[in-house]
N, C-alpha and C positions, 0 to 999 in steps of 0.2 A: 504494500500500500504506500503510494508516494504522497508526500506532504503537499499541501496546496501550493508550495513554492514552485512545483512543477506543473501546476494546472493552468491551462489557458483560460483567461478571464471569459466569463459568459457575456453574451451581447447585452447591451443596455437597451432599455425599453424603446427609446427614440433615437437609436443610433443611425447615423447617416453613412451608408456605404461609400467609401472613398474610391470610386471606380478607377479614376485616372491614376491615383497613387498605387492602388493595388496592382494594376497592370504593370506599373514600373517595378514594384517589388517582385512580382512574379517573373518579369522578363530579365531583370538585371542579375542573372545568375553567374555571370563571368567575373564578378568582383568578389573578393574574399570577405570584404567588410562593407556593410551598409549601415551607416549611423544616422539615427534620427536625433538631432540635437536642437532643442527649442525650449523656451520657457514653459512654465506651467500653463495648462489649458489648451495646448495645441493638439491634443489627441494622439500623442505618441503611442501610448499603451493600447488605445482603441484601434489604431491602424495596424499595429503589430498583431493584435488578436484577430482582427478581420483577416489578415494575411494567413495567420496560423490555421484558422478554420477553413480556409479555401485552398491551402497549399497542396500542390500536386506531388510534393516530395515529403519524406519524413521530416518531422520538426521536433526539436527539443526545446522546451520552454523552461526558463529559469527566471523567476522574479527575485532579484537580488535583495539581500537583507544586510543589515549592519554587520552581521557576523561574517559576511563574505568579503569584508575588507582584509581578511587574512587569507593568504594564498592557499593554505591547506584546506580551509573550509570551501573556498571557491572551487578548487579542483575536485573535491569530493562531490559537491553539489552538481558540478558540470558533468562529471562521470556518470552520476545517477541519472541525470536528464538524458544523456546520450543513450544509455542502456534502456531507458523507457521508450525512447524514440525508435531505437533499432534493436528489438528483442533478439537475443542470441548473440549480440555483439561481444566478442571477447576483447579484453583489455590487458593482454599479457605484458606489454611494455610498461603500461601505467602501473600495473601491480608490481612488477619487478622494480621499477623506479622507487615506488613507495616503500617496499620492504628493504631495499638496499640503501636507503637514505640519500637518494640523489638530491641535488640542489633543486630549489623550487622551479627554476627555469628548465632544468633537465627533466623534471617530472612533467612540466607543461608540454615540452616537446614530445615526450613519450606518449602522453595521452593523444596528442595530435597524430603521432605516427600510427597509432592503433586504428585510425580511420582510413588508412591507405587501402586496406583490404575490404572496406565496407561494401556491402552488396548494393547500396543505393547512395545517392547524394543526400546530404542532410542539411537543413537550415537550423542553426543554433540561435535562439533568441535570448538575449540578456536584457531584461527590462529593469530600468532604474540604475544605470551604471554610475550615478553620482556617488553611490556608497563606496565605490572602489577606492581604497587607499593607494598610496604610491607602490607598496609591495604587491598588492593584488593586481594593480594595473600592469606592473612589469611582468607578472606571471602570465596575464592574459596576452600581453604583447608577444611574449615568447611562443605561446600556444598558437597565436594567429600567424606568426612567421613560419611555423612548421606545418600549418594546416594544408593537407593535400588538395589537389585540384578538384573542383566540383562541389566541395562543401563551402558553406558560407556562414558568416556571423552577422546577425542583425542585432543592434543594441539601441537603447534609448537613453538619453541623458538631458539634463537641463543645461549643462555646460560641457564643452569638449573634454572627453576623457583623455588621459595622457597615453594614447595609443599610436602616436606618429601619424595622425590622420593626414596631415599635409603631405608627408613623404609618400604615404600609400596612395593618396589621390593622384599625386604627380606621376607615380609609376603605373597608374591605371588599375590599382588593386583595391581602391576604396571609393565609395561615393557617400556624400553627405546630403541629407535632406534637412534643411533648416526651417526657421519660422516662415520664410517666404514661400516655401513649397508646401508646408503643412497647413498654412492658413486656408480658410475656405475661399474658394473663388466666388465672384458675384453670383454665378449660377448655383453653386452649392448653397450659398446663404439663402437664396430665393427658394430653392428646393426644400431646405430644412424648415424654413419658416412656413411654407405651404403645407408640408407634411404634418406640422403640429398645429395647423389652423390659425396661425398668427395673422392678424389683419391690421392694416395701418389705419387706426382711428384713435381719437382721444390722445392718450399719452404715448402712443406707439409711433414708430417711424416707418416710412416705406422701406422696402427691402434694400433698394440701392443706397438710400441715405444711411440706413443702419450699417450696411456693409462698409461703406466709406468711413463711418464714424468709428467702427470697431476694427477696421483693417483686416476683416476676416478672422478675428480671434475666435476660434471655435467655441470655447466655453462661454464667452460673452454672448455669442449668437444663441447658444442653447438656453442661457438664462432668460434672454428676452423672449425667446419662443415659448418658454414655459408659462408665460402670462403672469409672472411674479411682479412685474412692474405695476405701479411705481413703488411698491413696498421694497422690492429688491431689484437692483440694477447691476450692470457690469461693474460699476464703480465699487459696489459692495464686494464683488469677487476680488477686485484689486486690493481693497482694504484687507481682505482675509490673507492675501499673499504678503502684504506689507507688514502685517502683525508678526510674521515670523522673523523680521529683521531685528538685529540687536537694538536696544533702546536708543543708543547714541546715534546710530545711523537713521533710525526712523524719525527721530526728532528733527534732524537737520535736513532730511531728504527733500522737503518742499523747496529748499533753495536751489535744487537742481533744475527747477522749472525754468530758470533763466538760461539754461544751456540747451541749444538745439541738438547737440551731440554730446553724449556723456563720455567722459574719460577722467581719470584721476588728475592728469595734468591740467585740464581745462578748469576743473573745480578749484584746484589750488591757485591757478592764475587769477581767478576772480575773487579770491578770498572767501570762498564759501565755507561754512562751518562744518562741512562734512569731514569725518575722521578718516585717516588713512585706511585703505582697504575697503572702503564703503562699496565700491563698484563690484568687488568680488562677492561681497555679501548679498548685494542686490541680485546678482546672477545666480548665486547659490540657491536662493529661495524661489527663483523662477519668475521674477518680475518681467512682464512682456517687453522684450527689447529686440531690436533687429541689429545683427552684427554688421559693422562697416569695415572691419579690419584695423590693424595697427592699434589695437587696444581701445577702440572706440565703438560705441553702440548708440543707436537712435531709439528713444523710448516711443512706444505707441502713442498716438495722439490722445488716447484715453488716459494714459499714465500722465502725460504732460498736463492735460486739462485738470485732472484731479489734484496734482501737486500745485499747479498754478492757483487753483481755488484756495488751497491751504495757505499759500504764500500771500495771496491777496488779503487774507484775513489778518495779516500782519502789515498794515499799510506803510508804516515807517521803513521797515526792513525791505519790503517789496520795492518801494520807490528808490531806495538806496541801491539795491542790487540791479534793478532795471537800468538805472542811470549809468551804473558802472559797466553793465553789459553793452549799453549803447555806445559808450566811449570806446570800449574794446572793439566792438564791431566796426565803428568808423575808422579806428586806427588800423584795422586789418583790411579796410577797403570793402567791407560788406555793408553797403548802404541800406539795402532792404531790411536786413536784420536790425541795423541801428535805428531805422525809422520805426520799426515795431516796438523796440524797447523805449524809445523816446515817448511814444504815445502811451505805452503802459506806465511809464514813469510820470505821466501827466505834464510833460514839458512840451506844450503845444507850439510855442514860437520856434523852438529848435526843430520840431517835427515838420512844421510848415516850410521852413527854410530848406531843410534837407530834401523835402519832396520836390520843390522847384528845381534844385540842383540835379536830382536824380533823373527827372523827366527830360531835362535838357540833354543830359549825357546819353540816356537810353534811346531817345529819338534820333539823335545824331548817329548812333550806332545801329539803328534799325532793330533794336531789341524791344519790339512792341509788347511782347509778353510781359516784360518787366514794367513797361509803362502802365499796363493795366493793373499790375499788382500794386503800384503806387496810387493810382487814381480811381480804381474801380473796386475798392475793397481788397480782394486778393489776400495774400499772406502778410502783407504789410499793414493791414487794418485801415486802409484808406477810407475816407468819408464819402466818396461818390462825387459825381460831376457837379452837383448843386453847390458844393463848397469850393470849387476851383475857379480860377480866372478864365477869361475867354481863350487865352493862349493854351491853357491846360485842357480846356474842353475840346479845343480843336485837336490837340495831341491825343486825347482819349478817343475821339471819333476815329482818327486814323488807326490807332492801336486796335480798336474794336474790329474794323473790317480786315486788318492784317492778321488777326488771330481767330477768324472764323465767325464773327458776328457782324456780317456785312450790313444787314438790314438796320440794325441798331446804330452802327457807326455812320451809315449814310444818312439816317434820319437826324442824327446829332449835327453832322456837318452841314446839311441843307438848312437846318434851323439856324445855325450860326450865319450862313450866307444870307438868309432872309433878314436877319437882324441888322445887317451892315449895308450902308450905302456904298462904302468903299472897302470891300473885303480885303483882308490881308493876303499877300502873295502866298504865304504858307498854306492858307485855307484853299486857295485856288489850286495849288499843287496837289493837295490831298484830294480835291474833287477830280482832278485830272487822273490821278492814280485809280480812283474809283471807276472812271470811264474806261481806263485801260483794262482793268480786271473784268469789266463787263463786255469786253470785246467791241468797244466803240471808239476806234482810233480817231474818227472825225471829231467827236466831242472832246477826246483827250487833247487833240491839237488845239481846239478852241480854248479850252481852259488854260493851256500852256501859253498861248499867245496873249490872252487877256492878262495873265499875270505878268508877262514880260512888258506889256505896254505900260504897266504901272511903274516901271523903272525900279524894280526891287533892288535892295542891297544884297550883298552876299550873306549867307550862302544860298538865299532863295533864288537869285538870278541863275546860278549854275544848275540848281535842281530843276528849274523850269526849262532851261535849255536841254537838259537830259530828257525830260519828259517829252519835249517837242521832237527830239531826235528819234525817240522810241516810236512816237506816233507816225513819223514820216516813214520809218522802215516798215511799219505795219501797213501803211497805205501804198507801199511799193516804190516810194521815192528813195531809192537806195543811196545814190550819191549825195542827195541833199541830206539824208539822215546821217551819213558818215560825216559830212562837213559840219553839221550841227553838233554831233557827238564830240568831234575834235575841238570845236569851239568851246564846248562845255569843259572839256579836259584842260584847255589852256586857261580858262577862267579859274578853275579849281587849283591849278598849279600856281598861278600868280597869287591867288589868295591863300595858298598853303592849306587849302581845304582837302586833306588827303582822302577823307571818306568819300567826298564827292568826286575826287579824281578817280578812285577805284570804280565808282558807279558809272562814270562817263566812259571809262575804258571798257567796262563790261558791254555797254551798248555798242561801242566802236568795234570790238572784236566780233560781235554778231554781224555788223555791217560788212566787215572784211570777209567773213565766211560767206555771206550771201553773194558778195561780189567776186568770189573765187580767188581770194588772195591769201593762201594758207600761211605764208611766211609772216605777213603782217598780222594775221590772226593770232599766230603763236606769240608774236612779240607783244601784242595787246593783252593776251591772256596772262603772260608772265608779269607784265607791269602791274596789272590789276591785282594779281596774287601778292606781289611784293608790297603793294600799298596796304592791302588788308592784313598782311602779316605784320607790317610796321605798326599798324593801328591796333593789333591784337583783336581783330574782328573776323575770326574764322567762319562764323555762321554765314556771312555774306558771300563767301567764296566757294560754297559747296559745288555749285554747278560748274564753276571754273576748274576746280580740282578734277572733277570727273571728266570734263571735256579735254583738258590737257593730258590727263593720265591716259585716256584712250588714244589720243594722238601719239603720245610717246610709245605706247604699246605697239601700234602699227608700224613704228619706226624701229622696233626691236630694242628700245631703251627701257628695259623692264625694271631695272633698279630704280630709276627716277620715278617711273610710274608707281611702283610699289610704295616709295616714300610719300608721294602725294596722297595716295589712297589711305595709307595708315594714319596720316595726320587728319584726314577729313572724316573718317568714320566715327570716331568718338564725338566729334562735334555734331554730326547728323543725329546720333543717338541722344545726345543731351538736348538738342533742340526739337526732337521728334519730327525731323524733317522728312518730307516725301522723297528727298534725294537719297535716303539711306539704301533702298533696294537697288538703285542704279549704281551706287558706289560699290555695294557688295558684288554686283554682277561684274563690274569692271575688274575688281580685285580678283574675283574668281578666274577671269580670263588671264590675268597676269600670272597668277600662281600656276595655272594650267600650263602656260608656256614655260614656266620654270621647272615643271615636272613634280610639283608638290600636289599630288592627287588628293590627299586627305584635306589639306588646306583649301584647295579649290572647291572640293565638295561642300565643305562647311560654309564657304562664302556663298555658293549658289543656293544652298539650303536657306541661309539667312535672307537672301534676296527673295526667295519664294515666300518666306514667312512675312517679309515686309510687304509684298504684293497683297497678301490677304489683309494685313492691317490697314493699308492705305487704299484698298479697292482698286488696284492697278490690274486690269484684265489683259492688257496687251503684252505684258512681260512673260507670264508663265509659259506660253507656247514655245518660247525660245530658251527658257531656263530649264525645263524638264529634260530635253535631250542632252543639254550640257551636263546636267547632274548625272544622267545615265552614263555618259562617257567617262566622267571622272571617277564614278564608282567602279566602273569596269576596270579602269586603269589601276585603281587601288586594290584590285583583287576581290571585288564584291559583285559577282554577276547576278546574284539574287536581288541586290539593291538596285542594280542597273535595270533589270527587268521590271521592277516595281516602278521606277521613275518613268520608264517608257510607257507603262500602262497609264499612269497619270497624265503624261504628256499627250497620249493619243486622245484622251477625253476632251482636251481643249485645243486640238489642232485647228478647228474651224475659226478660232479667233486670231490665228497667227499668220495666215497667208502662205504663199509658196516657200518663202525662206524658212519658216518654222517647220513646214512639212519636210523640206529637204534635210534640215538638221535632224529631225526625228528619224528619217529613213537612214541617214548616215550612222547614227548611234545604234539603230536596230541592226544594221549590217555588221558593225563592230562586235555586237553581242553574239550574233550568229557565228561570226568567224571564231570568236573565243570558244563557243560551244561546239565547234566543229561541224556546224550545219552549213556546209558550203553552198548548197542550192539556195537556201534562204538568204545567205549573205549576198549572193549574186543578184537575186531578185530585188533586194533593197537598194543595192548600188545602182541597178538599172533605173530604179525609181528616182534616185538622186539625179542621175543624168537626164532623165526625162523632164524633171522640174527645172533644172538648170537655173537655180535661183541666184547663184553667183559664180564667178570664175573660180574662187577658192573652193567652193563646194564641188565643182566639177573635177578640179585637180585632185582633191582628196579622194573622190570616188574612183578616179583612175588609178591612184596609188594603191588603194586597198583592193581594187580589182586584180592588180598584179599579185598581191599577197594571196588572194584566193587561188589564183592559178598556180602559185608556188606550192600551196597546200595540196592542190589536186595533182601535182606532179606534171603539169603541162606547161610550166614556165620555161621558156627558151632564152638563151643569152641575148638573142636578137630582140626579144620583147622589151629589153631594158633601155633601149635607146631614148625612150621618152622620159626616163627618170628625172634628168635635170630640169626639164620644163615643168614636170608635175610638182617638184619639190619647191619651186620658187615661191618664197614668202610663207611657206607652211610652218607650223610650230615645230619645236625641237623633237617632240615625240614622233612626228611624221618623218622628220629628217633621219631619225634613228632607224625607222622601218626601211627607209630608202637605202641607207647604208647596208642594212642586213640583206635586202634584196639584191644589191649590187654584187654581193659575194656569191650569189647562186650561179650555177648549180653545184658549187663546191660543197663537199660534206666535211664538217669539222671533225677533227680527230677526237676520239674518246678521251675523256679526262683520266688521268692516272688514279688508280685506287688509293685512297688515303691509308696511311700507315696507322692502324689502330686495332682494336679488338675485332676479330673476324666474326661477322654476323652472317650466318648461312641460313637460308630459308628454303626448305623443300616444300613445294606447292603441289606437285603431281603425286597423288596418292594421299596418305594421311599427312596432314600438316606437321612438319618437324622444324623446330627452331633451335639453333645452337649458337652460343657465343664462345669463341675459342675452344670449340669442341664440347662444351658443357651444354647438356640439354636444358632448354628453357621452356617449361610447360606454359601453355597459354591459359590464363585464368578463365576467360570467357571466349566463346566462339567468335563473338564480334571483335574481341581484342585481336585474335588471330587474323580475322579478315581485314581489320584496320591496318595491321602490320604489313600484310601482303599488298594492300592497295597503295600504301605509302612507298613501299619498296619498288613498286612498278611504275607509279605515276609521279613520285616526287612530292615536295611540299604542297599541301592543299589546304584550302580554307575549311572551316567547320561546316559551312553550308554545302560545299562540294562533297565533303565526306559523308554527311548525313544523307544527302541526296543520293549518293552512290550506294551506301550500305543499307538504305531502306527504300530503294527504288522510287526516289522522287518525293518521299514523304517528308513533311516538315513539322510533324506533330511534336508537341512539347515532350511527350513521353519518349520519343526517339532521340530528341536532343539530350534529354536527361540521361538516357541509357548510354548515349555516345560518350558523355563525360565520364561515366563509370568505366566504360570499356577503355577509354584513353588513359584514365588514371591507373587502372590495373595493369594495362600494358606497360606503362612507364615503370611501375613497381616491379613487374616481372623482369624487364630488361635491365633493371638496376641491380639485381641480385648477384650476377657473376662478379667475381673479384676484379676483373679487368675493366669494369665499367665504373669509372670515377667521375663521370660527367652526366649531364641530363640526357638520357637516351632518346627522349621524345620532346624536343624543345618546341615551344610555341612562340614564333618570332614573326613580326611583320604581318600578323593576322593569319598565319598559316602554321599547321602542324607538319612536322617532318622528322624523319629519322636523323639522329645526330650525324654530322659529317665525319666525326671521328671513327665511325664504324667502317671497316673494310667489308662492304656488303656483297654478298653473292646469293643470287636467286637462281634456282635450277632452270627455270624457263628462259631467263635472260642469258644465262651461260650457254644454253642450247642455241639461242638465236645468234649470239656472237660466234659460236663455233660454226654454224651454218654459213654466216657471212665470211668467216675467215678461210674456210675451205681446207682446214687441216683435218684429215681423217682421224688421227689419233685423238685430237682435242674433241672432235665430234663424238667419237666412240665413248670417251670418258663422260662427256656431258649427257649422252643418251642413256648411259648406264644408271644415272641417278633417277631417271623417271620411273615411278612405281605405280602409275595409274593416271586417271584424268586430273585435270587442274581443279583443285579445291572441290572434290566430289560432293561434300556436304553443304556447299554454299549454293543457294538458288537465286541470288540477286542478278539483275540484268547485266551489270558490268562483268560479273564472274562468268555468266553464260557466254557472253561475247568473247571474253579472253579464253574460255575453255575451247571454243571452236577454233580460235586463232592458234592456240598452242597445240591443239590436236593436229592441225595442218603442219606445224613445224615438226612435230614428232614423226608424222608420216614421211615428210621429206627427208628427215634424218635417217629413218629406217631404210628407205629406198636408196639413199646415197651410200650409206654404210654397206648395205647388201651388195650393191654393185662393186664397191671397192674390195670387199672381202671375197666375193665370188671368184675373182681372179687369183686370190692369194690363199685363202682358207675357205673353200666352198662350204664345208660343213658349218663353219661359224656364221656363214651368211644365212643359213636356213632359218634359225630362230628370228632373225631380223625381218625376213620376208613374211614369216608367219605373224609376227607382231604387227606388221604393216596391214595384213588382211583383217586383223582385229580392229585396228584403228579406223580403217575404212573398208568395209566388206565389198564396196563397189570399185575399189582402186584396181583397175585392170593391170597396171604396172606391177603391183605387188604379187598378183597371181602369176603373171608371166615370169617374174624374177624367180619365184619359188619353183615353178615347173622347170624353168630353164636350168636352175642350179641342180635339181634332182636328176634331170636328164644328163647333165655333165658328169654327175657322180655314178652314172650307169644304172640309175634306179628309174627305169622307164615306167614301170607299173605305178610307182608312187607319183610320178609326174602326171600320168594319165588320170589318176584318182584326184589329183589337185585340180586338173582341168574340169573333171566332172563336178567337183564341189563348186567351182566357179560358175558352171552352167546352172546349177541348182540355185545359187545365190541370185543370179540374174533373173531367173524365173520367179523366185519368191519376192524379190524386192521391186523388180521392174516389169515383171510378166513379159520378159524378152528372152531371145536366144542369142548365143554368141555369133558374131559375124564370120569368124574364121574357124576352120577345123583345127584339131589338136596341133599338128605339125606346123601349120602356118601361124597359129597362135603363139607357139613357143618361139618361133624365129622372128615374129613381128617386132620392129623397133630395134633389132640388133644392128 
């Protein structure tokens, strides 16, 4: 009877199934450690229990207790949990380590080693790892380091346990789910509230507002959904957590409300009364915080609001701390935060002056989101347009339509225009921008010219010139637009208005592009980028970065393009810019040309996600084929096929160019899979579409590759290679170089000097290392060994597909991991194997290169090719039956047929060789040939001819008679030749 410590928690009454997270937990079985690290109330235990109740593999559950802070207790509890999960599991190494007084780490490794021979993969759940002390954490770290492949540790904690999470994650051996991942999504919040009958009325909030207020804190959502409000609210949950703090920390914690980000250093710098180590205590008890890295955390808005309310109850101290925080923010250049603190401190004159300064700066930098934060409420606590001057109302109007509230912004601007008999040039400029956004270049030009007639001062004069130039280009007045843009640039330069200079150059480069002047276009692009860099205004230059990077890419200047894109992407993410998908796409192209397949795939995937976020329907048809190709280059044909399937669904939105790209990638996949007819058909489709010269040349190049695989490529076919390769990426150039070497055959590589691994596949499978027999623990382990020995390194998808005839069921993937792990353990036992015999590198499994590998069927094939009768005789003698007779998978059936043909050829070749030297030694070879293929006429002829040469005419005639019976039984046919002619035929 196991203690409740090993019992999986029962479902709660109103538990929300975390479907997305459960899929992740079920799928991520290739990492040894999956850690759920989040404050209290994020559903860590609930999620692990949901996973445990649905797990497809055995699961050992252990709820950690204070006693488990000792390594001995932890080990005993874990061993018991494992034996409960895997009945019959023997723990000989663990028992020996315990009885012989091994070190704690040695005992941990021994317990892990006992799992190497487990009949199934197991998930080990440690719930509540915060109780682990330094010694028990070190013990668990050693156990995890030794954990065999296929097994996995899942743990929960409020703070990161000392298990080398960063190191393991960097090596690909660990994943961490934090508060951001465990928080409810807006859809989950809505679903949970609906399931519990929560309605937005009276004191309750609509689901969207509630979600934003609680930031998806699951326990807070659950409390609201329970209907306990207004008697109990999420603030009461927070107070329950805060009560666990030491008294000194709890008393001073309200002062942390003036910190937007919590860290020990920030609290000390502002002179807060918080004692040393306060943040460690806050995290220990599980106060809801979001980690930011470098020892900093951001409290949930709920935490901040509760503490701010407590601080406000101390008006003198609150005023003092907010004023101090405002001064600190202003000194560090954070004007928005300073504005909020000045307002909270009640210093309205200082707040008003700062607001005027901020709007002037933000508008000049086109940072309209920040203008809104100052003037329209926002995070700075602004008082709204009624409290601002006419100038600031105009600034707010433009900021509104620049940030997605065009109707409200236009109404405000038009109201200002109606109030004025002589409107300000800045207002006319804003109205002109409105017309441009509405696609009304005529109105745009009229507003610009009205403003210019007023004789405005700088910078309004330059801005209006730029507005006019843009309108002229839109109206098709290209040279006039260029002249006006250059005039605006001259005015900006003379007035040292660098921001306006960059904007004018942006219009000018567009004019140069329309006029077909690429050199001038690049010059203008670079000047504009230099201006924005000098002004530290990267958000204004995202389009320029992308355009210039793509131009550099086409010129082969990949390093420069990469630098531009790496600088632009963080800016696009911060500004939530629609340019982000385009930048990701261009970066994916650059990385592709550098041969970084994984990096390119990640960027194309990011571009696709951005398309969904921004509603860009024209990009995916050209992105999916690119994702398919880079996945294929990375050794993931399954992922490539999936991308092609998605791409095919949206081909109608992409036109001939996208269809051509899709067909090209489909041809590459078919070529990889060896389906040469399908590859030819898709390449023909590319040529028929003829979307671009590059597409046609790529199709021609890969058509040569298909012919090379078919064995029909002739040296004369390669005269077109130079023309085909012109301007193609490096990966295509590499293929061209490979084709240029055809039809020469590379020399076989020398066998490595290491332990001799011999594999007999014909007859009963036999594996030996340096002569020592190595039994195969599972039939699939043996089949895996043979497949790798014959095919070389392969991905897991390829191996599962081959060993289970195309199935991708989870149970087969799980069993594959067991088979691989036990094969590795079996090959590790011989004394000469001091290395990993089955490494997993670059996404592929393979036999270690240290082995001197010999496979009977491969040895036979080399002997046939070499033509040495003695080597052929030695190789043929090792065959003891058909290839893997107990294996019925498709790949083995195909190989069985292939190697049966090799054996027949070997028997006939050796029979002819021996018939002239040792005729009686040739007889069993010919008889074996008739067994290998009863319809092989040459085998019956050789046998009869040999018997006749030995003077055994009667036996020869009996052989002929048996041949006749075989023909009649198998083909219902008669021999074409009588006995004597039959014997002499072919001599």
